[in-house]
N, CA, C and O atoms as a printed pandas DataFrame, in Angstrom:
     atom_number atom_name residue_name chain_id  residue_number  x_coord  y_coord  z_coord
0              1         N          MET        A               1  169.028  134.472   81.885
1              2        CA          MET        A               1  170.013  134.163   80.864
2              3         C          MET        A               1  170.884  133.027   81.368
3              4         O          MET        A               1  171.395  133.078   82.487
4              5         N          SER        A               2  171.051  132.024   80.560
5              6        CA          SER        A               2  171.897  130.898   80.951
6              7         C          SER        A               2  173.338  131.150   80.520
7              8         O          SER        A               2  173.605  131.947   79.621
8              9         N          VAL        A               3  174.251  130.457   81.177
9             10        CA          VAL        A               3  175.664  130.593   80.833
10            11         C          VAL        A               3  175.891  130.177   79.388
11            12         O          VAL        A               3  176.710  130.773   78.688
12            13         N          ALA        A               4  175.176  129.168   78.945
13            14        CA          ALA        A               4  175.341  128.682   77.574
14            15         C          ALA        A               4  174.951  129.732   76.533
15            16         O          ALA        A               4  175.460  129.706   75.413
16            17         N          SER        A               5  174.054  130.654   76.889
17            18        CA          SER        A               5  173.612  131.652   75.919
18            19         C          SER        A               5  174.445  132.942   75.958
19            20         O          SER        A               5  174.203  133.854   75.167
20            21         N          MET        A               6  175.409  133.024   76.860
21            22        CA          MET        A               6  176.229  134.242   76.952
22            23         C          MET        A               6  177.232  134.291   75.801
23            24         O          MET        A               6  177.808  133.275   75.412
24            25         N          ARG        A               7  177.422  135.476   75.277
25            26        CA          ARG        A               7  178.358  135.672   74.163
26            27         C          ARG        A               7  179.701  136.122   74.741
27            28         O          ARG        A               7  179.995  137.316   74.792
28            29         N          VAL        A               8  180.495  135.175   75.165
29            30        CA          VAL        A               8  181.745  135.467   75.857
30            31         C          VAL        A               8  182.756  136.190   74.960
31            32         O          VAL        A               8  183.634  136.891   75.464
32            33         N          ASN        A               9  182.643  136.029   73.660
33            34        CA          ASN        A               9  183.576  136.664   72.722
34            35         C          ASN        A               9  183.030  137.946   72.100
35            36         O          ASN        A               9  183.599  138.452   71.133
36            37         N          ALA        A              10  181.936  138.476   72.641
37            38        CA          ALA        A              10  181.353  139.710   72.105
38            39         C          ALA        A              10  182.369  140.852   72.208
39            40         O          ALA        A              10  183.122  140.952   73.176
40            41         N          GLN        A              11  182.366  141.704   71.185
41            42        CA          GLN        A              11  183.297  142.820   71.137
42            43         C          GLN        A              11  182.546  144.144   71.093
43            44         O          GLN        A              11  181.470  144.241   70.503
44            45         N          ASN        A              12  183.131  145.168   71.729
45            46        CA          ASN        A              12  182.528  146.496   71.669
46            47         C          ASN        A              12  182.960  147.204   70.391
47            48         O          ASN        A              12  183.551  146.576   69.512
48            49         N          VAL        A              13  182.682  148.480   70.274
49            50        CA          VAL        A              13  182.971  149.237   69.063
50            51         C          VAL        A              13  184.478  149.295   68.756
51            52         O          VAL        A              13  184.875  149.413   67.597
52            53         N          LYS        A              14  185.296  149.211   69.788
53            54        CA          LYS        A              14  186.757  149.200   69.600
54            55         C          LYS        A              14  187.303  147.781   69.501
55            56         O          LYS        A              14  188.514  147.561   69.480
56            57         N          LYS        A              15  186.369  146.815   69.440
57            58        CA          LYS        A              15  186.668  145.389   69.306
58            59         C          LYS        A              15  187.325  144.779   70.547
59            60         O          LYS        A              15  188.058  143.794   70.451
60            61         N          TRP        A              16  187.053  145.379   71.718
61            62        CA          TRP        A              16  187.514  144.822   72.984
62            63         C          TRP        A              16  186.529  143.768   73.464
63            64         O          TRP        A              16  185.320  143.913   73.289
64            65         N          THR        A              17  187.049  142.710   74.070
65            66        CA          THR        A              17  186.220  141.695   74.704
66            67         C          THR        A              17  186.288  141.882   76.220
67            68         O          THR        A              17  187.108  142.644   76.730
68            69         N          ALA        A              18  185.417  141.176   76.920
69            70        CA          ALA        A              18  185.447  141.207   78.387
70            71         C          ALA        A              18  186.787  140.674   78.890
71            72         O          ALA        A              18  187.318  141.170   79.883
72            73         N          LEU        A              19  187.333  139.667   78.211
73            74        CA          LEU        A              19  188.620  139.103   78.616
74            75         C          LEU        A              19  189.740  140.136   78.493
75            76         O          LEU        A              19  190.607  140.216   79.363
76            77         N          MET        A              20  189.726  140.910   77.439
77            78        CA          MET        A              20  190.732  141.971   77.279
78            79         C          MET        A              20  190.630  142.996   78.403
79            80         O          MET        A              20  191.640  143.381   78.994
80            81         N          GLY        A              21  189.423  143.430   78.693
81            82        CA          GLY        A              21  189.230  144.427   79.739
82            83         C          GLY        A              21  189.686  143.914   81.097
83            84         O          GLY        A              21  190.390  144.612   81.826
84            85         N          ALA        A              22  189.286  142.701   81.433
85            86        CA          ALA        A              22  189.681  142.120   82.717
86            87         C          ALA        A              22  191.201  141.935   82.789
87            88         O          ALA        A              22  191.804  142.132   83.844
88            89         N          SER        A              23  191.802  141.565   81.690
89            90        CA          SER        A              23  193.258  141.382   81.647
90            91         C          SER        A              23  193.988  142.711   81.791
91            92         O          SER        A              23  194.985  142.799   82.508
92            93         N          ALA        A              24  193.502  143.734   81.120
93            94        CA          ALA        A              24  194.136  145.055   81.164
94            95         C          ALA        A              24  194.072  145.675   82.558
95            96         O          ALA        A              24  194.994  146.379   82.969
96            97         N          PHE        A              25  192.987  145.417   83.283
97            98        CA          PHE        A              25  192.831  145.992   84.616
98            99         C          PHE        A              25  193.329  145.075   85.731
99           100         O          PHE        A              25  193.292  145.441   86.905
100          101         N          GLY        A              26  193.795  143.884   85.359
101          102        CA          GLY        A              26  194.367  142.979   86.353
102          103         C          GLY        A              26  193.348  142.260   87.210
103          104         O          GLY        A              26  193.657  141.866   88.335
104          105         N          TYR        A              27  192.146  142.082   86.706
105          106        CA          TYR        A              27  191.089  141.397   87.452
106          107         C          TYR        A              27  191.227  139.888   87.262
107          108         O          TYR        A              27  190.494  139.281   86.481
108          109         N          SER        A              28  192.176  139.291   87.986
109          110        CA          SER        A              28  192.505  137.885   87.780
110          111         C          SER        A              28  191.335  136.942   88.049
111          112         O          SER        A              28  191.199  135.928   87.364
112          113         N          SER        A              29  190.496  137.252   89.024
113          114        CA          SER        A              29  189.370  136.360   89.305
114          115         C          SER        A              29  188.355  136.381   88.159
115          116         O          SER        A              29  187.752  135.355   87.844
116          117         N          ILE        A              30  188.169  137.538   87.541
117          118        CA          ILE        A              30  187.251  137.633   86.398
118          119         C          ILE        A              30  187.850  136.934   85.182
119          120         O          ILE        A              30  187.144  136.256   84.436
120          121         N          VAL        A              31  189.153  137.102   84.991
121          122        CA          VAL        A              31  189.837  136.401   83.895
122          123         C          VAL        A              31  189.626  134.899   84.048
123          124         O          VAL        A              31  189.321  134.208   83.077
124          125         N          ASP        A              32  189.788  134.400   85.266
125          126        CA          ASP        A              32  189.630  132.969   85.505
126          127         C          ASP        A              32  188.204  132.503   85.193
127          128         O          ASP        A              32  188.018  131.437   84.606
128          129         N          ILE        A              33  187.214  133.281   85.573
129          130        CA          ILE        A              33  185.813  132.933   85.278
130          131         C          ILE        A              33  185.589  132.886   83.766
131          132         O          ILE        A              33  184.992  131.941   83.249
132          133         N          ILE        A              34  186.067  133.903   83.068
133          134        CA          ILE        A              34  185.886  133.969   81.611
134          135         C          ILE        A              34  186.558  132.788   80.926
135          136         O          ILE        A              34  186.018  132.233   79.969
136          137         N          LEU        A              35  187.729  132.404   81.410
137          138        CA          LEU        A              35  188.458  131.299   80.785
138          139         C          LEU        A              35  187.774  129.951   80.973
139          140         O          LEU        A              35  188.129  128.984   80.299
140          141         N          HIS        A              36  186.805  129.870   81.873
141          142        CA          HIS        A              36  186.064  128.618   82.052
142          143         C          HIS        A              36  184.964  128.422   81.002
143          144         O          HIS        A              36  184.388  127.338   80.910
144          145         N          PHE        A              37  184.672  129.448   80.218
145          146        CA          PHE        A              37  183.704  129.291   79.140
146          147         C          PHE        A              37  184.346  128.444   78.041
147          148         O          PHE        A              37  185.454  128.749   77.597
148          149         N          PRO        A              38  183.672  127.396   77.602
149          150        CA          PRO        A              38  184.293  126.483   76.628
150          151         C          PRO        A              38  184.578  127.115   75.267
151          152         O          PRO        A              38  185.478  126.657   74.563
152          153         N          ASP        A              39  183.845  128.146   74.881
153          154        CA          ASP        A              39  184.042  128.730   73.551
154          155         C          ASP        A              39  184.818  130.050   73.581
155          156         O          ASP        A              39  184.811  130.788   72.596
156          157         N          VAL        A              40  185.481  130.354   74.690
157          158        CA          VAL        A              40  186.243  131.600   74.760
158          159         C          VAL        A              40  187.401  131.561   73.754
159          160         O          VAL        A              40  188.104  130.558   73.634
160          161         N          ASP        A              41  187.579  132.660   73.048
161          162        CA          ASP        A              41  188.680  132.784   72.085
162          163         C          ASP        A              41  189.714  133.720   72.692
163          164         O          ASP        A              41  189.531  134.937   72.701
164          165         N          ILE        A              42  190.785  133.156   73.192
165          166        CA          ILE        A              42  191.816  133.921   73.885
166          167         C          ILE        A              42  192.653  134.769   72.925
167          168         O          ILE        A              42  193.338  135.695   73.359
168          169         N          ASN        A              43  192.604  134.466   71.640
169          170        CA          ASN        A              43  193.452  135.139   70.655
170          171         C          ASN        A              43  192.759  136.252   69.874
171          172         O          ASN        A              43  193.331  136.781   68.920
172          173         N          ILE        A              44  191.542  136.615   70.261
173          174        CA          ILE        A              44  190.844  137.709   69.569
174          175         C          ILE        A              44  191.672  138.986   69.700
175          176         O          ILE        A              44  192.242  139.273   70.753
176          177         N          GLN        A              45  191.724  139.744   68.605
177          178        CA          GLN        A              45  192.464  141.009   68.593
178          179         C          GLN        A              45  191.480  142.182   68.538
179          180         O          GLN        A              45  190.428  142.104   67.905
180          181         N          ASN        A              46  191.856  143.277   69.225
181          182        CA          ASN        A              46  191.028  144.484   69.154
182          183         C          ASN        A              46  191.382  145.263   67.886
183          184         O          ASN        A              46  192.139  144.768   67.050
184          185         N          GLU        A              47  190.851  146.462   67.735
185          186        CA          GLU        A              47  191.080  147.212   66.496
186          187         C          GLU        A              47  192.545  147.591   66.289
187          188         O          GLU        A              47  192.948  147.917   65.173
188          189         N          ASP        A              48  193.336  147.551   67.351
189          190        CA          ASP        A              48  194.774  147.831   67.244
190          191         C          ASP        A              48  195.594  146.555   67.106
191          192         O          ASP        A              48  196.823  146.599   67.040
192          193         N          GLY        A              49  194.909  145.427   67.064
193          194        CA          GLY        A              49  195.594  144.149   66.915
194          195         C          GLY        A              49  196.099  143.560   68.222
195          196         O          GLY        A              49  196.821  142.563   68.211
196          197         N          ASP        A              50  195.730  144.164   69.351
197          198        CA          ASP        A              50  196.201  143.685   70.644
198          199         C          ASP        A              50  195.293  142.578   71.176
199          200         O          ASP        A              50  194.111  142.511   70.840
200          201         N          THR        A              51  195.867  141.716   72.008
201          202        CA          THR        A              51  195.135  140.610   72.610
202          203         C          THR        A              51  195.061  140.796   74.126
203          204         O          THR        A              51  195.647  141.727   74.678
204          205         N          ALA        A              52  194.346  139.914   74.777
205          206        CA          ALA        A              52  194.273  139.942   76.241
206          207         C          ALA        A              52  195.676  139.791   76.841
207          208         O          ALA        A              52  196.005  140.463   77.819
208          209         N          LEU        A              53  196.494  138.924   76.266
209          210        CA          LEU        A              53  197.858  138.736   76.759
210          211         C          LEU        A              53  198.680  140.008   76.591
211          212         O          LEU        A              53  199.425  140.390   77.493
212          213         N          SER        A              54  198.549  140.657   75.453
213          214        CA          SER        A              54  199.272  141.913   75.219
214          215         C          SER        A              54  198.947  142.927   76.305
215          216         O          SER        A              54  199.840  143.563   76.864
216          217         N          TRP        A              55  197.652  143.070   76.599
217          218        CA          TRP        A              55  197.236  144.058   77.585
218          219         C          TRP        A              55  197.660  143.684   79.000
219          220         O          TRP        A              55  198.052  144.553   79.778
220          221         N          ALA        A              56  197.586  142.411   79.337
221          222        CA          ALA        A              56  198.024  141.985   80.676
222          223         C          ALA        A              56  199.507  142.306   80.864
223          224         O          ALA        A              56  199.904  142.818   81.911
224          225         N          LEU        A              57  200.315  142.011   79.865
225          226        CA          LEU        A              57  201.752  142.268   79.977
226          227         C          LEU        A              57  202.071  143.757   79.878
227          228         O          LEU        A              57  202.957  144.247   80.579
228          229         N          TYR        A              58  201.372  144.468   79.030
229          230        CA          TYR        A              58  201.597  145.907   78.884
230          231         C          TYR        A              58  201.354  146.629   80.209
231          232         O          TYR        A              58  202.070  147.569   80.554
232          233         N          MET        A              59  200.342  146.183   80.942
233          234        CA          MET        A              59  199.992  146.813   82.213
234          235         C          MET        A              59  200.718  146.193   83.408
235          236         O          MET        A              59  200.550  146.655   84.536
236          237         N          GLY        A              60  201.520  145.155   83.174
237          238        CA          GLY        A              60  202.316  144.558   84.237
238          239         C          GLY        A              60  201.572  143.609   85.154
239          240         O          GLY        A              60  201.998  143.391   86.288
240          241         N          HIS        A              61  200.473  143.041   84.690
241          242        CA          HIS        A              61  199.697  142.108   85.510
242          243         C          HIS        A              61  200.230  140.692   85.301
243          244         O          HIS        A              61  199.699  139.915   84.508
244          245         N          ILE        A              62  201.290  140.385   86.035
245          246        CA          ILE        A              62  202.010  139.127   85.868
246          247         C          ILE        A              62  201.113  137.932   86.165
247          248         O          ILE        A              62  201.172  136.927   85.456
248          249         N          ASP        A              63  200.288  138.024   87.198
249          250        CA          ASP        A              63  199.421  136.901   87.555
250          251         C          ASP        A              63  198.417  136.608   86.444
251          252         O          ASP        A              63  198.143  135.446   86.146
252          253         N          VAL        A              64  197.877  137.638   85.843
253          254        CA          VAL        A              64  196.922  137.455   84.748
254          255         C          VAL        A              64  197.641  136.861   83.535
255          256         O          VAL        A              64  197.138  135.924   82.913
256          257         N          ALA        A              65  198.803  137.396   83.201
257          258        CA          ALA        A              65  199.563  136.878   82.057
258          259         C          ALA        A              65  199.913  135.411   82.268
259          260         O          ALA        A              65  199.806  134.605   81.344
260          261         N          ALA        A              66  200.329  135.065   83.474
261          262        CA          ALA        A              66  200.671  133.668   83.771
262          263         C          ALA        A              66  199.464  132.760   83.571
263          264         O          ALA        A              66  199.600  131.656   83.042
264          265         N          ARG        A              67  198.284  133.216   83.989
265          266        CA          ARG        A              67  197.064  132.416   83.812
266          267         C          ARG        A              67  196.724  132.281   82.339
267          268         O          ARG        A              67  196.367  131.193   81.886
268          269         N          LEU        A              68  196.829  133.367   81.584
269          270        CA          LEU        A              68  196.538  133.313   80.149
270          271         C          LEU        A              68  197.485  132.363   79.426
271          272         O          LEU        A              68  197.084  131.676   78.486
272          273         N          LEU        A              69  198.728  132.326   79.860
273          274        CA          LEU        A              69  199.725  131.470   79.212
274          275         C          LEU        A              69  199.482  129.982   79.447
275          276         O          LEU        A              69  200.112  129.146   78.799
276          277         N          THR        A              70  198.582  129.643   80.360
277          278        CA          THR        A              70  198.258  128.230   80.596
278          279         C          THR        A              70  197.183  127.721   79.637
279          280         O          THR        A              70  196.918  126.520   79.584
280          281         N          VAL        A              71  196.575  128.610   78.894
281          282        CA          VAL        A              71  195.478  128.217   78.002
282          283         C          VAL        A              71  196.052  127.590   76.725
283          284         O          VAL        A              71  196.827  128.225   76.010
284          285         N          PRO        A              72  195.666  126.346   76.449
285          286        CA          PRO        A              72  196.148  125.709   75.216
286          287         C          PRO        A              72  195.737  126.523   73.984
287          288         O          PRO        A              72  194.606  127.000   73.894
288          289         N          GLY        A              73  196.649  126.671   73.060
289          290        CA          GLY        A              73  196.362  127.367   71.816
290          291         C          GLY        A              73  196.590  128.863   71.835
291          292         O          GLY        A              73  196.319  129.537   70.842
292          293         N          ILE        A              74  197.089  129.407   72.958
293          294        CA          ILE        A              74  197.348  130.841   72.990
294          295         C          ILE        A              74  198.482  131.171   72.021
295          296         O          ILE        A              74  199.482  130.456   71.948
296          297         N          HIS        A              75  198.312  132.246   71.292
297          298        CA          HIS        A              75  199.332  132.682   70.327
298          299         C          HIS        A              75  200.183  133.758   70.994
299          300         O          HIS        A              75  199.747  134.903   71.115
300          301         N          VAL        A              76  201.370  133.410   71.418
301          302        CA          VAL        A              76  202.211  134.359   72.151
302          303         C          VAL        A              76  202.925  135.354   71.248
303          304         O          VAL        A              76  203.417  136.377   71.723
304          305         N          ASN        A              77  202.987  135.069   69.958
305          306        CA          ASN        A              77  203.712  135.952   69.044
306          307         C          ASN        A              77  202.797  136.782   68.148
307          308         O          ASN        A              77  203.243  137.305   67.126
308          309         N          THR        A              78  201.536  136.905   68.516
309          310        CA          THR        A              78  200.611  137.745   67.748
310          311         C          THR        A              78  201.100  139.190   67.797
311          312         O          THR        A              78  201.476  139.695   68.855
312          313         N          GLN        A              79  201.090  139.844   66.641
313          314        CA          GLN        A              79  201.542  141.232   66.561
314          315         C          GLN        A              79  200.358  142.172   66.380
315          316         O          GLN        A              79  199.413  141.881   65.647
316          317         N          GLY        A              80  200.437  143.304   67.067
317          318        CA          GLY        A              80  199.453  144.362   66.883
318          319         C          GLY        A              80  199.738  145.105   65.587
319          320         O          GLY        A              80  200.645  144.730   64.844
320          321         N          ILE        A              81  198.970  146.158   65.310
321          322        CA          ILE        A              81  199.126  146.860   64.036
322          323         C          ILE        A              81  200.473  147.579   63.899
323          324         O          ILE        A              81  200.907  147.886   62.788
324          325         N          ILE        A              82  201.134  147.847   65.037
325          326        CA          ILE        A              82  202.463  148.467   64.931
326          327         C          ILE        A              82  203.572  147.421   64.983
327          328         O          ILE        A              82  204.755  147.762   65.005
328          329         N          GLY        A              83  203.186  146.150   65.004
329          330        CA          GLY        A              83  204.162  145.071   64.921
330          331         C          GLY        A              83  204.680  144.548   66.250
331          332         O          GLY        A              83  205.586  143.714   66.270
332          333         N          TRP        A              84  204.129  145.016   67.350
333          334        CA          TRP        A              84  204.607  144.581   68.653
334          335         C          TRP        A              84  203.911  143.315   69.120
335          336         O          TRP        A              84  202.713  143.133   68.906
336          337         N          THR        A              85  204.681  142.441   69.762
337          338        CA          THR        A              85  204.138  141.252   70.404
338          339         C          THR        A              85  203.873  141.574   71.877
339          340         O          THR        A              85  204.218  142.659   72.346
340          341         N          ALA        A              86  203.269  140.650   72.593
341          342        CA          ALA        A              86  203.019  140.833   74.027
342          343         C          ALA        A              86  204.337  141.009   74.785
343          344         O          ALA        A              86  204.411  141.815   75.713
344          345         N          LEU        A              87  205.354  140.278   74.407
345          346        CA          LEU        A              87  206.668  140.386   75.034
346          347         C          LEU        A              87  207.224  141.809   74.885
347          348         O          LEU        A              87  207.796  142.357   75.827
348          349         N          MET        A              88  207.058  142.386   73.728
349          350        CA          MET        A              88  207.527  143.754   73.498
350          351         C          MET        A              88  206.751  144.755   74.345
351          352         O          MET        A              88  207.325  145.715   74.860
352          353         N          CYS        A              89  205.443  144.533   74.490
353          354        CA          CYS        A              89  204.624  145.428   75.317
354          355         C          CYS        A              89  205.126  145.438   76.759
355          356         O          CYS        A              89  205.215  146.497   77.380
356          357         N          ALA        A              90  205.450  144.279   77.283
357          358        CA          ALA        A              90  205.936  144.188   78.662
358          359         C          ALA        A              90  207.294  144.862   78.810
359          360         O          ALA        A              90  207.511  145.622   79.754
360          361         N          SER        A              91  208.195  144.590   77.895
361          362        CA          SER        A              91  209.537  145.147   78.034
362          363         C          SER        A              91  209.551  146.657   77.823
363          364         O          SER        A              91  210.350  147.354   78.449
364          365         N          TYR        A              92  208.689  147.174   76.962
365          366        CA          TYR        A              92  208.624  148.608   76.721
366          367         C          TYR        A              92  208.300  149.373   78.000
367          368         O          TYR        A              92  208.833  150.458   78.232
368          369         N          ASN        A              93  207.444  148.816   78.809
369          370        CA          ASN        A              93  207.051  149.476   80.050
370          371         C          ASN        A              93  207.917  149.088   81.237
371          372         O          ASN        A              93  207.601  149.436   82.375
372          373         N          GLY        A              94  209.005  148.372   80.985
373          374        CA          GLY        A              94  209.956  148.071   82.038
374          375         C          GLY        A              94  209.604  146.895   82.916
375          376         O          GLY        A              94  210.173  146.748   83.997
376          377         N          TYR        A              95  208.687  146.055   82.487
377          378        CA          TYR        A              95  208.320  144.884   83.279
378          379         C          TYR        A              95  209.235  143.720   82.930
379          380         O          TYR        A              95  208.792  142.679   82.446
380          381         N          CYS        A              96  210.524  143.924   83.190
381          382        CA          CYS        A              96  211.526  142.933   82.814
382          383         C          CYS        A              96  211.357  141.620   83.557
383          384         O          CYS        A              96  211.652  140.561   83.003
384          385         N          SER        A              97  210.890  141.665   84.795
385          386        CA          SER        A              97  210.704  140.416   85.526
386          387         C          SER        A              97  209.637  139.563   84.857
387          388         O          SER        A              97  209.694  138.335   84.913
388          389         N          THR        A              98  208.677  140.203   84.234
389          390        CA          THR        A              98  207.645  139.483   83.499
390          391         C          THR        A              98  208.251  138.864   82.250
391          392         O          THR        A              98  207.952  137.722   81.900
392          393         N          VAL        A              99  209.093  139.618   81.594
393          394        CA          VAL        A              99  209.636  139.224   80.301
394          395         C          VAL        A              99  210.679  138.128   80.409
395          396         O          VAL        A              99  210.719  137.235   79.563
396          397         N          ASP        A             100  211.523  138.174   81.429
397          398        CA          ASP        A             100  212.652  137.255   81.496
398          399         C          ASP        A             100  212.252  135.788   81.454
399          400         O          ASP        A             100  212.996  134.966   80.920
400          401         N          GLY        A             101  211.092  135.442   82.006
401          402        CA          GLY        A             101  210.643  134.064   81.968
402          403         C          GLY        A             101  209.578  133.786   80.933
403          404         O          GLY        A             101  209.014  132.692   80.892
404          405         N          ALA        A             102  209.300  134.766   80.098
405          406        CA          ALA        A             102  208.201  134.628   79.135
406          407         C          ALA        A             102  208.595  133.788   77.933
407          408         O          ALA        A             102  209.767  133.742   77.558
408          409         N          PRO        A             103  207.609  133.119   77.323
409          410        CA          PRO        A             103  207.883  132.419   76.071
410          411         C          PRO        A             103  208.407  133.412   75.048
411          412         O          PRO        A             103  207.926  134.544   74.982
412          413         N          GLY        A             104  209.371  133.011   74.262
413          414        CA          GLY        A             104  209.959  133.920   73.287
414          415         C          GLY        A             104  211.291  134.450   73.769
415          416         O          GLY        A             104  212.021  135.071   72.997
416          417         N          ASN        A             105  211.624  134.221   75.024
417          418        CA          ASN        A             105  212.927  134.625   75.560
418          419         C          ASN        A             105  213.654  133.376   76.049
419          420         O          ASN        A             105  214.236  133.373   77.134
420          421         N          GLN        A             106  213.618  132.325   75.250
421          422        CA          GLN        A             106  214.181  131.055   75.672
422          423         C          GLN        A             106  215.686  130.942   75.447
423          424         O          GLN        A             106  216.295  129.959   75.870
424          425         N          ARG        A             107  216.282  131.901   74.809
425          426        CA          ARG        A             107  217.724  131.840   74.569
426          427         C          ARG        A             107  218.531  132.351   75.754
427          428         O          ARG        A             107  219.759  132.259   75.755
428          429         N          GLY        A             108  217.858  132.882   76.751
429          430        CA          GLY        A             108  218.570  133.391   77.907
430          431         C          GLY        A             108  219.048  134.821   77.741
431          432         O          GLY        A             108  219.776  135.328   78.593
432          433         N          TYR        A             109  218.655  135.479   76.663
433          434        CA          TYR        A             109  219.027  136.873   76.478
434          435         C          TYR        A             109  218.173  137.757   77.372
435          436         O          TYR        A             109  217.006  137.444   77.607
436          437         N          PRO        A             110  218.724  138.849   77.873
437          438        CA          PRO        A             110  217.885  139.781   78.640
438          439         C          PRO        A             110  216.967  140.533   77.684
439          440         O          PRO        A             110  217.364  141.530   77.079
440          441         N          ALA        A             111  215.743  140.046   77.555
441          442        CA          ALA        A             111  214.826  140.561   76.532
442          443         C          ALA        A             111  214.562  142.047   76.667
443          444         O          ALA        A             111  214.495  142.754   75.662
444          445         N          CYS        A             112  214.411  142.534   77.888
445          446        CA          CYS        A             112  214.158  143.968   78.063
446          447         C          CYS        A             112  215.315  144.779   77.529
447          448         O          CYS        A             112  215.122  145.754   76.802
448          449         N          ASP        A             113  216.519  144.372   77.892
449          450        CA          ASP        A             113  217.692  145.115   77.449
450          451         C          ASP        A             113  217.773  145.153   75.927
451          452         O          ASP        A             113  218.039  146.202   75.341
452          453         N          LEU        A             114  217.544  144.017   75.297
453          454        CA          LEU        A             114  217.624  143.966   73.838
454          455         C          LEU        A             114  216.552  144.831   73.190
455          456         O          LEU        A             114  216.826  145.543   72.224
456          457         N          PHE        A             115  215.339  144.774   73.716
457          458        CA          PHE        A             115  214.260  145.548   73.119
458          459         C          PHE        A             115  214.463  147.041   73.338
459          460         O          PHE        A             115  214.244  147.835   72.424
460          461         N          LEU        A             116  214.878  147.430   74.535
461          462        CA          LEU        A             116  215.092  148.847   74.802
462          463         C          LEU        A             116  216.208  149.405   73.928
463          464         O          LEU        A             116  216.113  150.528   73.432
464          465         N          ARG        A             117  217.249  148.631   73.743
465          466        CA          ARG        A             117  218.326  149.086   72.863
466          467         C          ARG        A             117  217.803  149.210   71.429
467          468         O          ARG        A             117  218.119  150.177   70.736
468          469         N          ALA        A             118  217.021  148.255   70.994
469          470        CA          ALA        A             118  216.510  148.263   69.623
470          471         C          ALA        A             118  215.597  149.454   69.367
471          472         O          ALA        A             118  215.544  149.960   68.246
472          473         N          THR        A             119  214.883  149.903   70.378
473          474        CA          THR        A             119  213.960  151.015   70.192
474          475         C          THR        A             119  214.568  152.347   70.628
475          476         O          THR        A             119  213.896  153.377   70.582
476          477         N          HIS        A             120  215.847  152.334   71.054
477          478        CA          HIS        A             120  216.552  153.535   71.499
478          479         C          HIS        A             120  215.874  154.189   72.691
479          480         O          HIS        A             120  216.001  155.394   72.905
480          481         N          LYS        A             121  215.152  153.386   73.466
481          482        CA          LYS        A             121  214.461  153.920   74.640
482          483         C          LYS        A             121  215.457  154.180   75.771
483          484         O          LYS        A             121  215.232  155.050   76.612
484          485         N          CYS        A             122  216.543  153.434   75.788
485          486        CA          CYS        A             122  217.500  153.560   76.871
486          487         C          CYS        A             122  218.902  153.350   76.314
487          488         O          CYS        A             122  219.225  152.258   75.844
488          489         N          GLU        A             123  219.730  154.376   76.361
489          490        CA          GLU        A             123  221.069  154.282   75.793
490          491         C          GLU        A             123  222.065  153.596   76.711
491          492         O          GLU        A             123  223.119  153.150   76.255
492          493         N          SER        A             124  221.749  153.504   78.003
493          494        CA          SER        A             124  222.713  152.951   78.941
494          495         C          SER        A             124  222.554  151.444   79.150
495          496         O          SER        A             124  223.177  150.871   80.044
496          497         N          VAL        A             125  221.735  150.813   78.339
497          498        CA          VAL        A             125  221.493  149.380   78.497
498          499         C          VAL        A             125  222.738  148.591   78.106
499          500         O          VAL        A             125  223.354  148.843   77.070
500          501         N          GLN        A             126  223.086  147.647   78.942
501          502        CA          GLN        A             126  224.219  146.771   78.654
502          503         C          GLN        A             126  223.703  145.400   78.273
503          504         O          GLN        A             126  222.834  144.849   78.948
504          505         N          VAL        A             127  224.232  144.847   77.196
505          506        CA          VAL        A             127  223.824  143.500   76.764
506          507         C          VAL        A             127  224.969  142.559   77.001
507          508         O          VAL        A             127  224.859  141.367   76.713
């Protein structure tokens, strides 16, 4: 099988791609290999509307998220079926260091604090 004939955007029954799986598990070297395919679609959504970026941030894989964010055309504000963006996924799980420098937090607001307050996840958050 040649590299040209590989279906890099193939999805399983839950509509996951290899890029999503590698991103969710933090396999940065595999993510990098997949991103070298010229026809890779970084914005594909699974059945829940999540992307590779959403999963990388949700699981706290900062190195993978940083690599994904270098890909031209990445949609950082894609929402899953419950309306969450990748930034929200990261802040929900407490990965504030990931969120503070992420696109979408350019106003200098502490994104984790704002999101946690908005979702009532933490009452002691100070803004």
